[in-house]
C-alpha positions in Angstrom: 30.0 -53.7 -27.8 28.5 -52.8 -24.8 24.6 -52.7 -24.8 23.0 -49.0 -24.9 20.9 -48.4 -22.2 17.4 -47.5 -23.3 16.0 -44.0 -22.1 12.3 -44.6 -21.0 10.4 -41.9 -20.7 6.8 -42.0 -18.5 4.3 -39.1 -18.5 2.0 -38.4 -15.4 -1.4 -38.4 -16.5 -3.5 -37.4 -13.4 -7.0 -38.3 -12.9 -9.6 -35.2 -13.7 -12.7 -35.0 -13.1 -15.0 -35.7 -16.3 -18.3 -33.4 -17.3 -21.4 -34.8 -16.4 -22.7 -36.7 -20.0 -19.1 -36.4 -21.8 -16.8 -38.8 -21.5 -14.6 -37.6 -23.9 -13.9 -34.2 -22.4 -11.9 -34.1 -19.0 -11.8 -30.4 -17.1 -8.7 -29.4 -16.3 -8.0 -28.9 -12.6 -6.5 -25.6 -11.1 -4.3 -25.5 -8.6 -5.5 -24.8 -5.4 -3.8 -21.8 -2.9 -2.2 -23.7 -0.2 -1.3 -20.2 1.5 -1.9 -20.0 5.6 -3.6 -16.5 4.3 -6.2 -18.4 1.7 -8.1 -19.8 5.2 -7.7 -16.7 7.3 -10.7 -14.6 8.6 -11.1 -11.6 7.3 -10.5 -9.7 10.5 -7.5 -11.7 11.3 -6.3 -10.6 7.8 -7.0 -7.0 8.7 -5.2 -6.9 11.9 -2.1 -8.2 9.7 -2.6 -5.9 7.1 -2.5 -2.9 9.8 0.3 -4.3 11.9 2.2 -3.7 8.5 1.0 -0.4 8.0 2.2 0.6 11.9 6.0 -0.6 10.9 6.1 1.6 8.1 5.1 4.2 9.8 8.0 3.5 12.4 10.4 3.0 10.1 9.8 6.4 8.3 9.4 7.8 11.9 13.2 6.4 12.2 14.4 8.1 9.0 13.1 11.3 10.4 14.6 10.9 13.4 18.1 10.0 12.2 17.7 12.8 9.8 16.9 15.3 12.3 20.0 13.6 14.1 22.7 14.7 11.6 21.2 18.1 11.2 21.8 18.9 15.2 25.2 17.5 15.3 26.4 19.0 11.6 24.9 22.4 12.0 27.2 23.2 14.7 30.5 22.4 13.0 32.2 24.2 10.2 30.8 24.0 6.7 33.3 25.8 4.5 37.0 26.6 4.6 38.2 30.0 3.0 41.9 30.0 1.7 43.4 33.7 1.9 45.1 33.9 -1.7 48.1 36.6 -0.7 49.2 34.8 2.4 47.8 31.4 2.5 45.9 31.8 5.5 42.9 29.3 6.5 39.6 30.3 7.6 36.4 27.9 8.6 33.3 29.4 8.7 29.8 27.9 9.1 25.5 28.1 8.8 25.8 29.6 12.6 29.5 30.0 13.0 31.2 33.3 11.6 35.1 33.7 11.5 36.6 36.7 13.5 38.5 37.5 10.4 37.9 40.9 8.5 37.7 38.9 5.3 35.1 36.5 6.7 31.3 37.5 7.0 30.2 38.6 10.5 27.1 38.5 12.7 25.9 41.8 11.3 23.2 41.2 8.5 24.6 42.5 5.3 22.5 42.2 1.6 21.5 39.8 -0.3 21.0 38.0 2.7 21.9 34.6 1.6 23.0 33.5 4.8 19.8 34.8 6.8 17.4 33.3 4.4 19.3 30.1 4.7 19.4 30.0 8.1 15.2 30.5 8.3 14.8 27.5 5.9 17.1 25.4 8.2 15.0 26.4 11.2 11.4 25.2 9.3 13.1 22.3 8.2 13.9 21.2 11.4 10.3 22.4 13.1 8.6 20.1 9.9 10.4 17.2 11.6 9.5 17.6 14.6 6.1 17.9 14.2 5.9 14.8 12.1 7.8 12.9 14.9 5.4 13.9 17.5 2.1 13.0 15.4 4.2 9.4 14.9 4.7 9.4 18.5 1.2 10.4 19.2 -0.3 7.7 17.5 1.7 5.1 19.1 0.6 6.4 22.0 -2.8 6.7 21.9 -3.9 4.7 18.4 -7.2 6.8 17.8 -9.2 5.5 14.8 -9.5 9.4 13.6 -5.7 9.9 14.0 -4.9 6.8 11.6 -7.1 8.6 8.7 -4.6 10.8 7.3 -1.6 10.1 9.5 0.4 8.9 6.6 -0.7 11.6 4.5 0.3 14.4 7.2 4.1 12.5 7.8 4.4 13.0 4.0 3.7 16.4 3.5 5.8 17.4 6.3 8.5 15.0 5.2 8.4 16.6 1.7 8.2 20.2 3.2 11.5 19.5 5.5 13.3 18.0 2.5 12.5 20.9 0.0 13.6 23.6 3.1 16.8 22.1 3.8 17.8 21.9 0.0 17.0 25.9 -0.3 19.3 25.9 2.9 22.0 24.6 1.5 21.5 26.2 -2.4 21.4 29.7 0.0 24.3 28.8 1.8 26.1 28.0 -1.2 25.3 31.2 -2.8 26.8 33.0 0.4 29.7 31.5 -0.1 30.4 32.0 -3.8 29.3 35.9 -3.4 31.6 36.3 -0.3 34.6 34.6 -1.8 35.5 36.5 -4.9 39.3 37.0 -5.6 40.8 37.2 -2.2 39.9 33.9 -1.1 39.1 30.3 -2.4 36.3 28.1 -1.0 36.3 24.6 -0.4 33.2 22.7 1.3 34.0 20.4 4.1 32.0 17.2 4.6 30.0 18.4 7.5 27.8 20.3 4.4 27.9 17.2 2.5 26.1 15.1 5.3 23.3 17.7 5.2 22.5 16.2 1.4 22.0 12.6 3.3 19.3 14.5 5.4 17.6 16.0 2.5 17.3 12.3 0.9 16.6 10.6 3.9 13.1 12.8 3.9 12.7 12.7 0.6 12.4 8.5 0.8 10.1 9.0 4.2 7.8 11.1 2.6 7.5 8.8 -0.7 7.3 5.5 1.5 4.4 7.3 3.8 2.7 8.6 0.7 2.7 5.0 -0.6 1.3 4.0 2.8 -1.1 6.2 2.8 -2.3 4.8 -0.7 -2.2 1.6 0.5 -4.2 2.0 3.8 -7.8 1.0 3.4 -9.7 0.5 6.7 -13.0 -1.3 5.6 -15.8 -1.4 8.0 -16.3 -4.8 9.4 -19.6 -5.3 10.8 -20.5 -8.8 11.6 -24.6 -8.1 10.9 -24.3 -8.1 7.1 -24.0 -11.3 5.4 -22.7 -12.4 2.0 -23.7 -14.5 -0.5 -21.4 -16.4 -2.3 -21.4 -17.2 -5.9 -20.0 -20.6 -7.2 -18.6 -20.5 -10.4 -17.1 -23.3 -12.7 -13.7 -23.0 -13.7 -12.7 -21.9 -17.0 -16.5 -21.1 -17.6 -17.1 -24.7 -18.1 -19.1 -26.9 -16.5 -22.0 -27.6 -14.2 -22.7 -25.3 -11.3 -24.3 -26.1 -7.7 -26.3 -23.8 -6.7 -27.8 -23.1 -3.4 -30.4 -21.5 -2.6 -30.2 -19.2 0.7 -32.5 -20.6 3.6 -35.7 -18.4 4.2 -37.9 -18.5 6.9 -40.4 -21.3 7.0 -43.3 -18.6 6.9 -42.1 -16.9 4.3 -41.7 -19.9 2.0 -44.6 -20.3 -0.4 -46.8 -23.6 -0.3 -45.9 -26.0 -2.8 -48.5 -28.5 -3.3 -47.6 -32.0 -4.6 -48.4 -34.2 -7.4 -51.3 -36.2 -5.3 -52.6 -32.7 -4.3 -52.8 -31.6 -7.9 -54.8 -35.0 -9.3 -57.1 -34.9 -6.3 -58.2 -30.7 -6.8 -58.9 -31.5 -10.5 -62.3 -31.4 -11.2 -63.6 -34.9 -12.2 -67.3 -34.4 -11.4 -68.3 -34.1 -15.0 -66.5 -37.1 -15.9 -67.4 -39.9 -13.0 -66.9 -43.1 -15.1 -64.4 -41.4 -17.6 -61.7 -43.8 -18.9 -59.3 -42.6 -21.4 -58.5 -45.0 -23.8 -55.7 -46.1 -25.1 -53.9 -44.6 -28.6 -52.2 -47.1 -30.4 -50.3 -45.9 -33.4 -48.9 -42.4 -34.5 -52.1 -42.0 -36.4 -54.5 -42.7 -33.9 -57.7 -40.3 -33.4 -58.3 -39.2 -30.2 -62.4 -39.8 -28.9 -64.3 -37.0 -28.6 -65.6 -36.1 -25.7 
């Protein structure tokens, strides 16, 4: 029979500091933070935080710019296809395009004016995106302190307004199509119409990120003249604490008299040759003075 190998388990018992006066209790040592940011200066750390906020703003600006590019490219295309039921004729129309057939809508506004309202909301959406991008570009060029205070909140509000206006534009255009295509036409929305929904999602996403960036943005005033006092505490609330008194000026320090000076100042004139007898035993009586 082969000899079975014995499994030996070794437990690692690191040396930890002991409390003074108590040899049985060993205070656990917590792991130290060895990350590079732990020893970083507050000014340097604030610079990294500000740089992160700038990158987030650039990302939001890229989302808004891509959304604006989609809107400008898709707005000139056909959004819907009509099929005439009688003869199978295909007709195309868009937000800014009107077909020249008698069954399609013309350039002459007619009630209930769904198409005109849709065009108005589309223009408002594009205008708000341009305003938001201009604010971001002005920040990148000037980097003014008063601009950075509420910049993220402004961009967030403009992004939400743009998304809501574009959403109303698409809903009203769909109402125009359903109202126009009654019994004589069949409607089919094209891919260019659905691309606008991606612009809505991009604007909403940009607004959410900008609002979160506004909530986390904090610029504390770094005053070098203000001195902070660090308080040392023992881990887990147990153990001795070394307290360091703050340094004070020599003029404001109270005069501390030594023990020898106090002995010299004692009034010994009344007892020139008095000697204090040695008391032995617990019941010994003190001499009367």
